[in-house]
C-alpha positions in Angstrom: -0.4 -39.5 16.8 0.6 -41.5 19.8 4.0 -42.9 17.6 4.7 -38.9 16.8 4.3 -38.1 20.3 6.5 -41.0 22.1 9.5 -40.5 24.1 10.7 -43.2 22.0 9.5 -45.8 19.2 8.7 -49.2 20.6 9.9 -51.2 17.3 10.9 -50.6 13.8 7.6 -50.1 12.6 7.1 -47.1 14.7 10.3 -46.2 13.9 9.9 -45.7 10.0 6.0 -44.5 11.0 7.8 -42.1 12.9 10.3 -40.8 10.2 7.2 -41.0 6.7 5.6 -38.6 9.2 8.5 -36.5 10.0 9.5 -36.4 6.5 6.3 -35.2 5.1 5.9 -32.4 7.5 9.2 -31.2 6.5 8.5 -31.2 3.1 5.3 -29.4 3.5 7.3 -26.7 5.7 10.3 -26.4 3.3 8.1 -26.1 0.6 5.7 -23.1 2.5 9.1 -21.5 4.0 10.4 -21.1 0.3 7.1 -19.4 -0.9 7.9 -17.0 2.2 11.0 -16.2 1.6 10.7 -15.9 -1.9 7.7 -14.6 -2.4 6.9 -12.5 0.4 10.1 -11.1 1.5 11.5 -11.3 -1.9 14.7 -12.9 -1.7 16.7 -14.2 -4.4 15.4 -17.8 -5.3 18.7 -19.3 -5.2 19.0 -17.8 -1.8 15.5 -18.8 -0.7 16.5 -22.5 -2.2 19.2 -23.0 -0.1 17.7 -21.8 2.8 15.0 -23.9 2.1 16.7 -27.0 1.7 19.3 -26.4 4.8 16.1 -25.5 7.1 13.9 -28.6 6.3 17.3 -31.1 6.8 17.8 -29.5 10.4 14.0 -29.7 11.1 14.2 -33.6 10.1 17.0 -34.5 12.4 15.4 -32.2 14.8 12.1 -33.8 14.7 13.1 -36.9 14.7 15.7 -37.4 16.9 14.6 -35.4 19.8 11.0 -35.7 21.7 10.9 -32.3 22.7 11.8 -30.5 20.0 8.7 -32.0 18.2 6.0 -30.9 21.4 7.9 -27.5 20.5 7.2 -27.9 16.8 3.4 -28.7 17.1 2.8 -26.0 19.9 3.8 -23.6 16.5 1.2 -24.5 14.8 -1.5 -23.4 17.4 0.9 -20.5 17.9 0.4 -19.3 14.8 -3.5 -18.2 15.7 -2.5 -16.6 18.2 -1.5 -12.9 18.4 2.9 -13.9 17.2 0.7 -15.1 14.2 -1.2 -12.0 13.8 2.0 -10.2 13.0 3.5 -12.4 11.0 0.3 -12.3 8.6 0.1 -7.9 9.2 3.5 -9.0 7.9 2.5 -9.9 5.0 -0.8 -8.0 3.9 1.7 -4.5 4.6 4.5 -6.3 2.4 1.5 -6.4 -0.1 -0.1 -3.5 0.1 3.5 -1.8 -0.2 4.8 -3.9 -3.4 1.6 -3.9 -5.1 0.2 -0.2 -4.4 2.0 2.5 -3.7 4.1 2.0 -6.7 0.6 2.0 -9.0 0.0 5.3 -7.1 3.7 6.8 -8.6 2.9 5.8 -11.3 -0.3 7.7 -11.8 1.0 10.6 -9.8 4.2 10.5 -13.1 1.2 10.3 -15.6 -0.9 13.3 -14.0 2.4 15.5 -14.1 3.0 14.3 -17.9 -0.4 16.3 -18.9 0.4 19.2 -16.9 4.3 19.3 -18.7 2.5 18.9 -21.8 -0.1 21.7 -21.3 2.3 23.9 -19.9 4.6 23.3 -23.0 2.1 22.9 -25.9 0.4 26.0 -24.2 3.7 28.0 -23.4 4.4 27.3 -27.1 0.9 28.6 -28.6 1.3 31.6 -26.8 5.0 32.1 -28.3 3.0 32.1 -31.6 0.6 34.2 -31.2 3.6 37.1 -30.5 4.7 36.2 -33.9 1.1 37.4 -35.2 1.3 40.2 -33.1 4.2 41.7 -34.7 2.9 40.6 -38.0 -0.4 42.7 -37.2 1.9 45.9 -36.0 4.3 45.8 -38.6 1.1 46.0 -41.8 -0.5 48.4 -39.1 3.1 50.4 -39.1 2.7 50.7 -42.5 -0.8 52.3 -43.0 -0.2 54.8 -40.6 3.7 55.4 -42.5 1.5 55.7 -46.1 -0.7 58.5 -44.0 1.9 60.3 -42.5 3.6 60.4 -46.2 0.7 61.8 -48.1 0.9 65.0 -46.0 3.3 66.9 -47.2 5.0 68.6 -43.9 6.9 67.5 -41.4 7.4 63.7 -40.9 7.3 63.8 -36.5 7.9 59.8 -36.3 8.3 56.7 -37.9 4.7 54.8 -37.9 6.5 51.3 -37.7 5.6 50.3 -34.0 8.8 48.7 -31.8 7.6 45.4 -30.4 10.1 43.0 -28.7 9.3 39.0 -29.0 11.7 36.0 -27.8 12.0 34.3 -30.6 14.3 31.5 -29.2 12.1 29.4 -26.5 15.4 26.7 -26.6 15.1 28.1 -23.5 11.7 28.3 -21.6 11.3 24.0 -23.0 14.9 23.9 -20.7 13.4 24.7 -17.8 10.4 22.9 -17.9 12.5 20.1 -19.0 15.1 20.5 -16.2 12.0 20.9 -13.9 10.2 17.1 -15.0 13.3 15.3 -14.5 14.0 16.6 -11.3 10.4 15.8 -10.3 10.7 12.4 -11.7 14.2 12.0 -10.2 12.4 12.9 -6.4 9.2 10.5 -7.2 12.0 7.8 -7.8 13.8 8.4 -5.1 10.7 8.5 -2.7 9.6 5.0 -4.3 12.9 3.3 -3.9 13.2 4.8 -0.8 9.5 3.4 0.5 10.6 0.1 -1.1 13.4 -0.3 0.7 12.4 0.7 4.3 9.4 -1.4 4.1 11.3 -4.5 2.7 13.7 -4.2 5.2 11.2 -3.2 8.7 9.2 -6.7 7.1 12.3 -9.2 7.2 13.2 -7.9 10.4 9.7 -8.3 11.6 9.1 -11.7 9.5 12.3 -13.1 11.5 11.6 -11.8 14.7 8.2 -12.9 14.5 9.4 -16.4 14.3 12.1 -16.3 16.5 9.7 -15.5 19.2 7.2 -17.9 17.7 10.1 -20.9 18.9 10.7 -18.7 21.9 7.1 -18.7 22.9 6.9 -22.1 22.1 9.8 -23.2 24.2 8.9 -20.6 27.0 5.4 -22.5 27.2 7.2 -26.4 27.4 9.4 -24.9 30.2 6.8 -23.3 32.3 5.0 -26.6 31.8 7.1 -29.2 33.1 8.9 -27.0 36.0 5.6 -25.2 37.3 2.5 -27.5 38.2 -0.2 -24.2 39.0 0.9 -22.7 35.2 -1.7 -22.9 33.2 -3.7 -25.5 35.2 -7.0 -24.8 35.0 -9.3 -26.9 32.8 -11.5 -29.6 33.3 -9.9 -32.7 31.8 -10.8 -36.7 30.9 -7.7 -36.9 33.5 -9.1 -34.9 36.4 -12.6 -36.4 35.6 -11.1 -40.0 36.3 -9.3 -39.2 39.0 -12.5 -37.1 40.7 -14.8 -40.4 39.5 -12.0 -43.4 41.1 -11.8 -41.5 44.1 -15.7 -41.1 43.9 -15.4 -37.0 44.0 -17.2 -36.1 41.5 -19.4 -33.5 43.8 -15.8 -30.9 43.3 -16.1 -30.7 39.5 -20.2 -30.2 39.5 -21.1 -26.5 38.8 -16.7 -26.0 38.7 -15.5 -22.3 39.9 -15.8 -19.4 37.7 -11.9 -19.8 37.2 -12.0 -23.5 35.2 -12.8 -23.8 31.9 -13.7 -27.2 30.3 -11.2 -27.7 27.0 -13.7 -29.4 25.1 -16.4 -26.8 25.5 -17.1 -23.4 22.6 -18.3 -21.3 25.9 -15.6 -18.3 26.0 -15.9 -16.6 29.7 -15.9 -13.3 29.3 -12.7 -11.9 30.2 -11.9 -13.9 27.1 -14.3 -12.0 25.1 -13.8 -8.4 26.2 -9.9 -9.5 25.0 -10.9 -10.5 21.8 -13.0 -7.7 20.8 -9.6 -5.7 22.1 -8.1 -7.1 19.3 -10.3 -6.7 16.9 -10.3 -3.3 16.9 -6.5 -2.2 17.2 -7.1 -4.8 14.3 -9.5 -2.9 12.9 -7.6 0.4 13.3 -4.8 -1.1 10.9 -7.5 -2.7 8.3 -8.2 0.6 8.0 -5.0 2.5 7.3 -4.3 0.0 4.7 -7.7 0.6 2.9 -6.5 4.6 2.9 -3.8 3.2 1.0 -6.2 1.2 -1.1 -8.5 4.2 -1.6 -5.7 6.4 -2.6 -4.6 3.9 -5.3 -7.6 4.6 -6.8 -8.2 8.5 -6.5 -5.1 8.4 -7.8 -6.1 6.1 -10.8 -9.6 8.1 -11.2 -8.0 11.8 -11.6 -5.1 10.4 -13.4 -7.9 8.8 -16.1 -9.6 12.2 -16.5 -6.7 14.3 -16.9 -5.7 11.9 -19.7 -9.2 12.0 -21.1 -9.8 15.5 -20.7 -6.1 16.3 -22.1 -7.2 15.1 -24.9 -10.5 16.5 -25.8 -9.7 19.9 -25.3 -10.4 22.2 -28.0 -8.9 24.5 -29.8 -9.0 28.2 -28.7 -9.6 31.1 -31.4 -8.1 34.4 -30.8 -9.1 37.3 -33.1 -7.3 39.9 -33.2 -9.2 42.8 -35.1 -7.5 46.1 -35.9 -9.2 49.3 -38.0 -8.2 52.4 -38.4 -9.2 55.6 -39.8 -7.7 58.6 -40.9 -8.5 61.8 -42.1 -7.4 65.4 -42.3 -10.0 69.0 -41.5 -8.9 71.7 -43.5 -8.7 74.9 -41.0 -12.1 73.3 -39.3 -12.3 76.2 -36.4 -12.6 79.4 -38.4 -15.5 77.0 -40.7 -17.3 76.7 -37.5 -16.9 79.8 -36.4 -18.2 81.9 -39.1 -21.0 78.5 -39.6 -19.3 77.5 -43.4 -19.8 74.1 -44.5 -16.7 71.7 -44.4 -15.5 68.4 -45.5 -13.4 66.3 -44.4 -10.8 63.9 -45.9 -10.4 60.7 -46.1 -6.6 59.7 -45.8 -6.7 56.0 -46.0 -9.2 53.1 -43.7 -7.2 50.3 -42.1 -9.3 47.5 -41.1 -8.2 43.5 -41.0 -8.8 40.6 -38.9 -5.9 38.1 -37.7 -6.6 34.9 -36.6 -4.7 32.6 -34.4 -5.5 29.4 -32.5 -4.4 29.0 -29.0 -3.5 24.6 -28.6 -3.1 23.1 -24.9 -2.8 19.4 -26.2 -1.4 17.1 -28.5 -0.5 13.7 -30.1 2.9 14.3 -29.8 2.9 14.5 -26.1 4.3 11.5 -24.2 1.7 10.2 -21.8 1.9 6.9 -20.3 -1.3 5.2 -19.7 -3.0 5.9 -15.9 -1.8 2.1 -14.2 -5.6 1.1 -12.8 -6.1 -0.9 -9.7 -4.6 -4.4 -9.0 -8.0 -6.2 -8.1 -6.3 -9.2 -6.7 -4.3 -7.7 -4.5 -7.4 -5.9 -2.3 -8.7 -9.8 -2.9 -5.6 -10.5 -1.1 -5.3 -8.9 1.2 -9.3 -9.1 2.0 -8.3 -12.8 2.3 -5.4 -12.6 4.5 -7.4 -10.7 6.9 -10.5 -12.2 7.3 -7.8 -14.8 8.7 -6.8 -12.7 11.0 -10.4 -11.7 12.4 -10.8 -15.6 12.8 -7.6 -15.7 15.1 -8.4 -12.7 17.1 -11.6 -15.1 18.3 -10.1 -18.9 17.2 -7.1 -17.5 19.7 -8.4 -19.3 23.3 -9.2 -22.3 21.4 -5.7 -22.2 20.6 -4.3 -21.2 24.1 -6.3 -24.5 24.8 -4.8 -27.3 21.5 -1.4 -26.0 22.9 -1.9 -27.1 26.5 -3.6 -30.6 25.1 -0.5 -31.5 22.6 1.5 -30.5 26.0 -0.4 -32.8 27.5 -0.5 -35.4 25.3 3.4 -35.5 24.8 4.2 -35.6 28.8 1.2 -37.7 29.8 2.8 -38.8 33.3 3.7 -34.7 34.0 -0.7 -34.3 32.6 -1.1 -37.0 35.5 0.2 -35.3 38.1 -0.8 -32.1 37.1 -4.4 -33.2 37.3 -3.4 -34.7 40.8 -2.4 -30.9 41.9 -5.7 -29.5 40.6 -8.0 -32.4 42.2 -5.8 -31.8 45.3 -6.5 -27.7 44.9 -10.3 -28.2 44.1 -10.5 -30.7 47.5 -9.0 -28.0 50.1 -10.8 -25.7 48.9 -14.3 -27.1 49.1 -13.0 -28.5 52.6 -12.7 -24.6 53.3 
């Protein structure tokens, strides 16, 4: 670290050591950069490789030749544990959820619609076939009535057959159902493409802005560190302790003021704890929104799986049509009853038949795609990333402290001036 943080290497050995360190760092960062662009941001592999190689070469030259750039790059690492690093991880989580969970929800909804379409098609076809049964029954019943009318040699007032209108051509219904299904499929596909494209573009913009802001924030911190003695200068460092011991003023650091922090300690101030809790609450809200999407995925799969299972178990519904017809004739029944004479009834013809039909709601010929179960690995990855995010919430304070120590190790002479400034400030307060 002493070689890496030096402004100029002292000899050729330190020069080659620095070059080896920068090369190792560049290889690791270049590999992570390629994986980030290809896997998370979904760029093409050849563009990701070209960008990763160009970025690695530029990073190697910058780290090897520019001392402040090494300091800025080193401070980017702990900055990843701050709010900007959480933005990068959140954008990655959102991309993982949208790319893997949203299409699964849409596919399961498509399966549900296919089941409904299949049931509608088969039930409508079965109902149309039932009208043919009614036509047969009505015609046979009409024949029976006509025979009775023919057996009486009197005026024939009517034709015994019923006029039954049937829809023999069902292609219009099927065509409309097919068009409706295609329209719904196109709408779902358009929504899926729109959501994917919007989130992909938004994720790229957020990721690019976050990376630029990481560099900007580290540069801004270093600029203020080197130009303002009061900036982030409230730590009891080893240089301040040594300065107080040399000037026999160790009592200044005994029971330090509340606005001073020991950077080597693990204790957090009250303000730091409250800030961590607020950040954790905001992160929890984001987690709940993502869990809603995951729960919707499981719910859509459960409904689709139940719909497919129940549709396959639909029993055939039997429909029975019974017609019972009896025709009788009485000769002068009024006069016979008037004189209380016995009279007889002559049965012309009895008609009794049963017609059977079956209503079918599902068929094995329906093209229903199986429901897609939720990807458990996505939930595992998102849970792991959120564990890291919650860890960064409580480690953010230590990341700030580590960033200050990195700046101090790169510019030790300036760190001594800052320690002297803080010592004079404590002395002045003690005298007052």
